[in-house]
matplotlib code that plots the C-alpha trace (Angstrom):
import matplotlib.pyplot as plt

x = [0.0, 1.3, 0.9, 2.4, -0.7, -0.9, -4.3, -6.1, -8.7, -11.5, -13.2, -16.6, -16.7, -20.1, -21.4, -20.3, -23.3, -21.6, -18.2, -17.1, -13.8, -13.1, -11.5, -10.4, -10.2, -7.3, -4.5, -5.7, -5.3, -7.0, -6.6, -9.3, -11.9, -11.1, -14.1, -16.5, -15.0, -15.4, -19.0, -19.7, -18.1, -20.7, -23.4, -21.8, -20.0, -16.4, -14.3, -11.0, -9.4, -6.2, -3.9, -4.0, -0.8, 0.9, -0.8, -0.2, 1.8, 1.6, 3.7, 6.5, 9.8, 8.2, 6.8, 3.5, 0.9, 2.6, 0.7, 3.0, 4.9, 2.2, -1.4, -1.4, -5.2, -5.5, -3.1, -5.5, -8.4, -6.4, -5.6, -9.3, -9.6, -6.9, -8.5, -11.9, -10.4, -8.6, -11.8, -13.7, -11.0, -11.1, -14.9, -16.1, -19.7, -21.2, -22.3, -19.4, -19.8, -17.5, -17.4, -15.7, -15.3, -14.5, -11.7, -12.4, -15.8, -14.1, -12.0, -15.1, -17.0, -14.2, -14.1, -17.7, -16.9, -15.0, -15.3, -18.9, -19.1, -16.8, -19.2, -22.8, -23.4, -21.6, -21.7, -20.4, -19.8, -19.2, -18.8, -17.1, -19.2, -17.7, -16.4, -15.6, -12.2, -11.0, -9.8, -8.0, -6.5, -5.0, -3.4, -2.2, -0.7, 1.1, 2.5, 3.7, 5.2, 7.3, 8.8, 9.1, 9.1, 6.4, 7.4, 7.5, 4.9, 2.7, 0.6, -1.4, -2.5, -3.2, -5.6, -7.2, -8.0, -9.5, -8.8, -12.3, -13.9, -12.9, -14.8, -18.0, -17.7, -18.6, -16.0, -13.9, -11.7, -9.2, -8.8, -10.0, -13.3, -15.1, -14.2, -16.4, -18.5, -16.9, -13.9, -12.2, -12.1, -10.7, -8.0, -7.1, -6.8, -4.5, -2.3, -2.0, 1.2, -0.3, -3.2, -3.3, 0.0, 0.2, 0.1, 2.9, 2.3, 1.7, -0.6, -2.8, -2.8, -4.1, -6.7, -8.1, -7.9, -9.8, -12.6, -12.9, -13.0, -15.6, -18.0, -17.7, -20.9, -19.7, -17.0, -19.4, -20.0, -22.7, -22.7, -25.0, -27.7, -29.5, -26.4, -27.6, -25.9, -26.1, -24.9, -24.9, -23.3, -23.5, -25.8, -23.1, -20.3, -18.8, -17.2, -20.5, -21.3, -24.5, -27.8, -27.2, -23.8, -25.0, -27.9, -25.6, -23.3, -26.2, -27.7, -24.3, -24.6, -28.2, -27.4, -24.7, -27.4, -27.8, -31.4, -31.3, -29.9, -30.7, -29.6, -29.5, -28.3, -27.7, -28.7, -26.0, -23.2, -20.1, -17.7, -16.7, -20.1, -18.5, -16.5, -19.2, -20.7, -23.8, -21.8, -23.7, -26.8, -24.8, -23.2, -26.5, -28.0, -25.2, -25.7, -29.4, -29.0, -26.6, -28.9, -31.9, -30.1, -28.0]
y = [0.0, 3.4, 4.9, 1.8, 1.5, -1.4, -3.2, -6.4, -8.1, -10.0, -12.4, -14.1, -17.9, -17.7, -15.6, -12.0, -9.7, -6.4, -4.9, -2.3, -0.4, 1.1, 4.5, 4.4, 7.4, 9.5, 8.0, 4.4, 1.6, -1.0, -4.0, -2.5, -3.1, -6.8, -8.0, -5.7, -7.0, -10.6, -9.9, -8.3, -11.3, -13.6, -11.4, -11.9, -8.5, -8.4, -5.9, -4.1, -2.4, -0.2, 2.0, 5.6, 7.5, 8.4, 5.5, 1.8, -0.3, 2.3, 4.6, 2.1, 3.7, 7.1, 9.8, 9.0, 11.7, 13.0, 13.1, 15.1, 18.3, 19.8, 19.0, 16.3, 16.2, 15.5, 12.6, 11.1, 11.5, 10.0, 7.0, 6.3, 6.6, 4.1, 1.7, 2.2, 1.1, -1.8, -3.0, -2.8, -4.9, -7.5, -7.7, -6.8, -6.7, -6.0, -2.7, -0.8, 0.9, 3.6, 3.3, 6.0, 6.5, 9.8, 11.5, 8.8, 10.4, 13.7, 12.0, 10.2, 13.4, 15.0, 11.8, 12.4, 15.9, 14.5, 10.7, 9.8, 8.0, 5.3, 4.1, 3.0, 4.0, 5.8, 5.2, 7.7, 6.6, 9.2, 12.0, 15.1, 18.2, 21.3, 23.8, 27.4, 27.1, 24.9, 28.0, 29.3, 25.9, 26.0, 29.4, 28.3, 25.1, 27.1, 29.5, 26.7, 24.8, 27.9, 27.7, 23.9, 22.6, 20.8, 17.5, 19.1, 18.4, 20.7, 19.9, 23.1, 21.5, 18.2, 19.9, 22.0, 18.8, 16.6, 18.1, 19.3, 15.8, 14.5, 17.3, 15.8, 12.8, 13.4, 12.0, 10.3, 7.3, 8.2, 11.2, 8.9, 7.8, 9.9, 7.2, 4.5, 3.6, 0.2, 0.5, -2.6, -0.8, 2.3, 0.3, -1.5, 1.8, 3.2, 0.1, 0.0, 1.6, 2.3, 4.3, 7.8, 9.1, 12.8, 14.2, 16.4, 20.2, 19.8, 16.8, 19.0, 21.7, 19.1, 17.9, 21.4, 22.2, 18.9, 20.0, 23.3, 21.5, 18.9, 21.7, 23.6, 22.7, 24.3, 21.7, 18.8, 17.9, 15.5, 13.4, 10.8, 12.7, 9.4, 7.9, 6.4, 7.9, 6.7, 8.7, 7.0, 7.8, 7.4, 10.0, 10.7, 11.1, 14.6, 14.5, 14.9, 18.2, 17.0, 16.7, 20.2, 19.3, 15.9, 17.5, 20.1, 17.4, 15.7, 18.9, 19.8, 16.6, 17.3, 20.8, 19.3, 17.5, 14.1, 13.2, 9.6, 10.2, 8.1, 8.7, 6.9, 8.0, 5.3, 6.4, 5.9, 5.2, 7.3, 7.7, 4.2, 2.5, -0.5, -1.2, -0.7, -3.8, -3.2, -3.4, -6.5, -4.4, -1.6, -4.0, -5.6, -2.2, -1.4, -4.7, -4.2, -0.7, -1.8, -4.6, -2.2, 0.4, -1.4]
z = [0.0, -0.9, 2.6, 4.3, 6.5, 8.9, 8.4, 9.2, 7.1, 8.9, 6.5, 7.3, 7.1, 5.5, 2.6, 2.6, 2.5, 3.1, 3.9, 6.4, 7.2, 10.6, 11.2, 14.8, 17.2, 18.4, 20.5, 20.1, 17.5, 15.3, 17.7, 20.0, 17.3, 16.9, 19.0, 17.0, 13.7, 14.7, 15.7, 12.3, 10.6, 12.3, 10.7, 7.2, 7.1, 6.0, 7.9, 7.5, 10.4, 10.2, 12.2, 11.2, 10.4, 13.6, 15.4, 16.3, 13.9, 11.2, 13.4, 14.0, 13.1, 13.0, 15.3, 17.1, 16.9, 13.7, 10.4, 8.1, 7.9, 5.7, 5.2, 7.9, 8.2, 4.5, 5.0, 7.5, 5.1, 2.3, 4.5, 4.8, 1.0, 0.6, 3.0, 1.4, -1.9, -0.4, 1.4, -1.9, -3.5, -0.7, -0.7, -4.2, -5.3, -1.9, -0.2, 1.5, 4.8, 6.4, 10.2, 12.2, 15.9, 17.7, 15.7, 13.1, 12.6, 11.9, 9.3, 8.1, 7.7, 5.7, 3.7, 2.8, 1.5, -1.5, -1.6, -0.8, -4.2, -2.8, -0.1, 0.3, 3.9, 6.8, 10.5, 13.1, 16.7, 19.5, 16.9, 18.5, 18.2, 16.6, 19.1, 18.2, 20.0, 17.1, 15.1, 18.2, 18.6, 15.1, 15.9, 19.3, 17.9, 15.2, 17.9, 20.1, 17.1, 16.3, 19.8, 20.4, 16.8, 14.9, 16.5, 20.0, 22.6, 24.7, 27.8, 27.0, 23.6, 25.3, 27.7, 25.0, 23.0, 25.6, 29.1, 29.7, 29.2, 32.6, 34.3, 33.0, 35.3, 39.0, 41.4, 38.6, 39.6, 36.9, 34.5, 31.7, 33.2, 30.5, 28.0, 29.6, 32.5, 32.3, 34.6, 33.1, 29.7, 31.2, 33.0, 29.8, 27.9, 30.6, 30.6, 26.8, 25.6, 22.2, 23.8, 25.3, 23.9, 23.2, 19.7, 18.4, 18.2, 14.5, 15.1, 17.3, 14.6, 12.2, 14.6, 15.2, 11.4, 10.8, 13.2, 11.3, 8.0, 9.0, 10.0, 6.7, 4.9, 1.7, 1.3, 1.0, -2.6, -1.7, -4.8, -3.1, -1.2, -0.6, 1.2, 4.6, 7.6, 11.2, 14.2, 17.6, 21.0, 24.7, 26.3, 28.9, 26.3, 26.9, 23.5, 21.6, 23.3, 24.9, 23.0, 21.5, 20.2, 18.9, 17.1, 15.6, 14.2, 12.6, 11.2, 9.6, 7.6, 6.8, 5.6, 3.4, 1.5, 3.0, 3.8, 5.1, 8.6, 11.7, 15.2, 18.6, 22.0, 24.7, 28.2, 30.9, 28.4, 27.7, 24.8, 23.9, 23.6, 21.8, 25.0, 27.6, 29.3, 27.2, 24.0, 22.7, 22.2, 20.6, 18.1, 17.3, 16.6, 14.2, 12.4, 12.2, 10.9, 8.2, 6.9, 7.0, 4.8, 2.3]

ax = plt.figure().add_subplot(projection="3d")
ax.plot(x, y, z, "-o")
ax.set_aspect("equal")
plt.show()
């Protein structure tokens, strides 16, 4: 593959009815989606997972949290394009679904802007809401990069990106309790050396620039207005910006021209619904939605 992306193909033992590729979130990796991929295989859905640039196995031998000296966000989007094409090749002649989680939904939404013709449905899990501070984040990341270098690190940028989320949980056991009500999942994340690493200064610049881009309705070409889109999240996920932020994310896609949009909020769950103890119901809902819309 031209971008040297680390990826895994999960092939159903039975007839392949659909295919899906997963764009994971920030500061994590593809292996965390193996149980979900295996579940989808049991439903007849072929799956490809991959590590984004600057993450997991793809980042081996290079800088983690680094997506490129210039246009890093576009590199992330192009990685999804490459995986979409690979998934289509691995599972030809069946509907293709783009699945993104968290930052992966930001990449997925920017993917829709130019490449919706490559897919037949899109699913967004725990989609971050647009925040006005994103533009200031771009400027701040540039300023700090000028001092510390693009590959430098900044706790200020760390906090700007995700620092407020822990405040949404009353009496948190750890600073990462916002990820999940499931304490075992939180502990696994904390213990995983390939999770929770900081982005570089330039990486945070790209993240904030991506948030600005995903919210720009004028950039969506919307060549497939009938494309089915599904947003779901935990109701207690601070990343989605509450019901108001969740609705805003959905409405941006609607304003872009997509008319077949479904949503679901899970009471009592947080950011990583696929890793909550109630994940069996969440995965079943995803599978049911896919087969109802392809």
